[in-house]
C-alpha positions as CSV (number, residue, x, y, z in Angstrom):
1,M,206.7,73.2,48.8
2,S,209.7,73.8,51.0
3,A,209.4,73.0,54.7
4,I,210.9,76.4,55.7
5,K,208.7,78.3,58.0
6,L,208.0,81.9,57.1
7,G,207.6,84.7,59.6
8,V,208.2,88.3,60.7
9,Q,210.9,90.0,62.6
10,L,209.2,92.3,65.2
11,F,212.0,94.9,64.9
12,T,210.0,96.2,61.9
13,L,207.0,96.7,64.2
14,R,209.0,97.9,67.3
15,D,207.0,101.1,67.6
16,Q,203.8,99.1,67.6
17,C,205.1,96.8,70.4
18,R,205.9,99.3,73.1
19,D,203.5,97.8,75.7
20,A,201.4,94.7,76.2
21,A,198.4,96.1,74.4
22,G,200.5,97.0,71.4
23,L,202.1,93.6,71.3
24,E,198.7,91.9,71.4
25,E,197.5,94.2,68.6
26,T,200.6,93.2,66.6
27,F,200.0,89.5,67.2
28,R,196.3,89.9,66.2
29,F,197.5,91.6,63.0
30,L,200.0,88.9,62.2
31,D,197.3,86.2,62.9
32,S,195.1,88.0,60.3
33,I,197.7,87.7,57.6
34,G,198.4,84.1,58.4
35,C,201.7,84.6,60.2
36,H,202.5,82.5,63.2
37,V,206.3,82.7,63.3
38,V,208.0,85.7,64.9
39,Q,211.4,86.9,66.0
40,I,211.1,88.9,69.1
41,S,213.3,92.0,69.0
42,A,213.2,95.6,70.3
43,I,209.8,95.3,72.0
44,G,209.0,97.4,75.0
45,D,209.7,96.6,78.6
46,I,206.9,94.0,78.9
47,D,206.7,91.5,81.7
48,P,208.1,88.2,80.3
49,H,205.1,86.2,81.7
50,T,202.8,88.6,79.8
51,V,204.8,88.1,76.6
52,A,204.7,84.3,77.1
53,E,200.9,84.4,77.6
54,L,200.4,86.3,74.4
55,V,202.8,84.0,72.5
56,D,200.7,81.1,73.6
57,R,197.3,82.8,73.1
58,Y,198.1,83.6,69.5
59,S,200.1,80.3,68.8
60,M,203.3,82.2,67.9
61,D,206.4,80.2,67.1
62,V,209.3,82.3,68.5
63,C,212.2,81.2,66.3
64,V,214.9,83.5,67.8
65,T,215.3,86.8,69.7
66,H,217.7,89.6,69.8
67,K,218.6,90.5,73.4
68,P,221.1,92.9,75.0
69,Y,224.7,91.7,75.1
70,D,225.0,93.1,78.7
71,R,222.3,90.8,79.8
72,M,224.1,87.8,78.3
73,K,227.2,88.8,80.3
74,N,225.5,89.7,83.6
75,D,222.0,88.2,83.8
76,L,222.2,85.0,81.7
77,D,220.3,82.7,83.9
78,A,217.2,85.0,84.1
79,L,217.5,85.6,80.3
80,I,217.4,81.8,79.7
81,D,214.5,81.4,82.0
82,E,212.6,84.0,80.0
83,H,213.3,82.0,76.8
84,D,212.0,78.9,78.4
85,L,208.7,80.7,78.9
86,I,208.3,81.5,75.2
87,H,209.6,78.0,74.1
88,C,212.6,79.6,72.2
89,N,216.0,78.0,72.2
90,N,217.8,80.6,70.0
91,I,219.1,83.8,71.6
92,G,220.6,86.3,69.3
93,I,223.1,89.2,69.5
94,G,221.9,91.9,67.1
95,A,225.4,93.4,66.5
96,M,228.8,93.7,68.1
97,P,228.6,96.2,71.0
98,G,230.1,99.6,71.0
99,N,233.3,100.0,68.9
100,V,234.7,96.5,69.3
101,H,234.4,96.1,65.6
102,S,236.9,98.8,64.9
103,S,240.1,96.8,65.6
104,A,241.3,93.2,65.4
105,E,241.9,93.3,69.2
106,G,238.3,94.4,69.9
107,V,237.0,91.6,67.7
108,T,239.2,89.0,69.5
109,G,237.9,90.1,72.9
110,F,234.3,89.8,71.6
111,I,235.0,86.3,70.3
112,V,236.4,85.2,73.6
113,K,233.4,86.4,75.5
114,C,230.9,84.9,73.0
115,N,232.6,81.6,73.4
116,E,232.1,81.8,77.2
117,I,228.5,82.8,76.9
118,S,227.8,80.1,74.2
119,A,229.1,77.4,76.5
120,K,226.9,78.5,79.3
121,M,223.9,78.6,77.1
122,K,224.5,75.2,75.6
123,A,224.6,73.8,79.1
124,R,221.0,74.9,79.4
125,G,219.9,73.9,76.0
126,K,220.1,77.2,74.3
127,Q,222.1,78.4,71.2
128,L,223.9,81.7,70.9
129,C,223.3,83.3,67.5
130,Y,224.8,86.3,65.8
131,H,223.1,88.7,63.3
132,N,225.4,90.4,60.8
133,H,225.6,93.9,59.6
134,A,227.8,95.3,56.8
135,L,230.5,96.1,59.4
136,D,231.0,92.4,60.0
137,F,232.8,92.2,56.7
138,E,235.5,94.7,57.5
139,V,239.0,93.3,57.0
140,Y,241.7,93.4,59.6
141,D,245.1,91.8,59.1
142,G,243.8,90.2,55.9
143,K,240.8,88.6,57.5
144,R,237.1,89.5,57.4
145,T,235.6,89.7,60.9
146,F,232.8,87.4,59.9
147,E,235.3,84.8,58.7
148,R,236.8,84.9,62.1
149,F,233.3,84.2,63.7
150,I,233.0,81.2,61.4
151,E,236.4,79.9,62.2
152,E,236.9,80.8,65.9
153,T,233.5,80.3,67.4
154,E,230.6,77.8,67.6
155,L,228.1,80.6,67.0
156,H,225.1,80.0,64.9
157,F,224.2,82.8,62.6
158,I,221.2,84.9,61.6
159,P,222.3,86.0,58.2
160,D,220.9,89.3,56.9
161,T,220.6,89.5,53.1
162,Y,220.4,93.3,52.9
163,W,223.6,93.9,54.9
164,M,225.5,91.3,53.0
165,Q,224.5,93.0,49.8
166,V,225.5,96.4,51.1
167,A,228.9,94.9,52.1
168,G,229.5,93.8,48.6
169,I,228.9,90.1,49.4
170,T,226.6,87.9,47.2
171,P,224.1,86.7,49.8
172,A,223.1,83.4,48.2
173,D,226.7,82.4,47.7
174,Y,227.7,83.3,51.2
175,L,224.8,81.5,52.8
176,R,226.1,78.3,51.4
177,K,229.3,78.8,53.5
178,L,227.2,78.7,56.6
179,A,225.6,75.2,56.2
180,G,224.7,73.6,59.5
181,R,225.0,76.9,61.4
182,V,221.8,78.8,60.4
183,E,218.3,78.1,61.7
184,V,216.9,81.6,61.0
185,C,217.6,83.9,58.1
186,H,216.5,87.5,57.7
187,F,215.1,88.4,54.3
188,K,215.4,92.1,53.5
189,D,215.2,93.7,50.1
190,L,217.2,96.6,48.7
191,S,215.9,99.4,46.5
192,V,217.7,102.5,45.2
193,K,216.5,106.1,45.6
194,D,218.6,109.2,44.9
195,N,221.6,107.0,44.1
196,A,221.6,105.4,47.5
197,P,220.5,102.0,48.8
198,R,217.4,101.8,51.0
199,F,215.2,99.2,52.5
200,A,212.2,97.8,50.6
201,P,209.5,95.3,51.4
202,V,210.6,91.8,50.4
203,G,209.8,91.2,46.8
204,C,209.7,94.9,45.9
205,G,213.5,95.6,45.5
206,N,216.4,94.6,43.4
207,M,217.9,91.6,45.3
208,D,217.8,88.1,44.0
209,L,215.9,86.7,47.0
210,G,214.9,83.6,45.0
211,A,218.5,82.5,44.9
212,C,218.7,83.3,48.6
213,Y,215.7,81.1,49.3
214,R,217.1,78.2,47.3
215,A,220.4,78.5,49.2
216,C,218.5,78.5,52.5
217,R,216.6,75.4,51.5
218,D,219.8,73.7,50.5
219,I,221.7,74.4,53.8
220,G,218.8,73.4,56.0
221,V,217.5,76.7,57.2
222,Q,214.3,76.2,59.3
223,Y,212.9,79.8,59.3
224,I,213.0,82.9,57.1
225,V,211.6,86.1,58.6
226,V,211.0,89.4,56.8
227,E,212.5,92.6,58.2
228,Q,212.5,96.2,57.1
229,D,214.5,98.6,59.3
230,D,212.8,101.7,57.9
231,C,209.4,101.7,56.2
232,Y,209.7,105.3,54.9
233,E,206.4,106.5,53.5
234,R,204.6,103.2,54.3
235,E,202.8,102.4,57.5
236,P,204.7,99.6,59.2
237,Y,201.8,97.1,59.3
238,E,201.3,97.6,55.5
239,A,205.0,97.2,54.8
240,V,205.0,93.9,56.8
241,R,201.9,92.7,55.0
242,I,203.5,93.4,51.6
243,G,206.8,91.9,52.6
244,F,205.2,88.8,54.1
245,E,203.2,88.2,50.9
246,G,206.4,88.8,48.9
247,L,208.2,86.1,51.0
248,R,205.3,83.7,50.4
249,R,205.5,84.3,46.7
250,I,209.3,83.7,46.7
251,A,208.7,80.5,48.6
252,R,206.0,79.3,46.1
253,E,208.3,80.0,43.2
254,N,211.5,78.5,44.7
255,G,210.3,75.8,47.1
256,D,210.4,72.1,46.6
């Protein structure tokens, strides 16, 4: 069996994690399905010490977070202190802020700032990570934005299989370009309804996530977390349960 640890991105359960009681209920649910790896993203305004206490109580391994870019620019020391509390060394940017993606100049400015933030994080033992959307594969002056991130930064990446697929990228192939720079990968699945793509629980859509798993294994990914931005007609806990079991099945079928 592969040594990759499997978990859940809390963004899927963001409405269930608005306060400390909801976060504890969510951790209790995850514990019940055998999940002890989480990415903390989009939870409510909960005291960091309370979050840390719940992480420890339910033995959660926080593999990465998504945190506001403004805090990275303006409140970095406190942000790093909060990550020390939850024993997490990876701090993620969920997306480029505002409209910086809409021009080569905007992307350049973002890269410069990310390099500054990354250097400060590394001085305190943390790694700045970037999560892709489809827009990161826009082309300016003959160069995809994501290619610039690879070439012009020391960022680590949180690849998102769904958004790569939507952008016309073959996720398993692209993952192999990121060897050595990915600790956490997002597994999302893609289905089609009314001639349009939509999110599906992992293992219930059309993507070749087995090939993605093998690529993750080969490039040394440490964690894979399931995520579903919109659960549609399913209750979110149920969508997570289905997706997490789907991820486990993929791991069994494609692990070592």
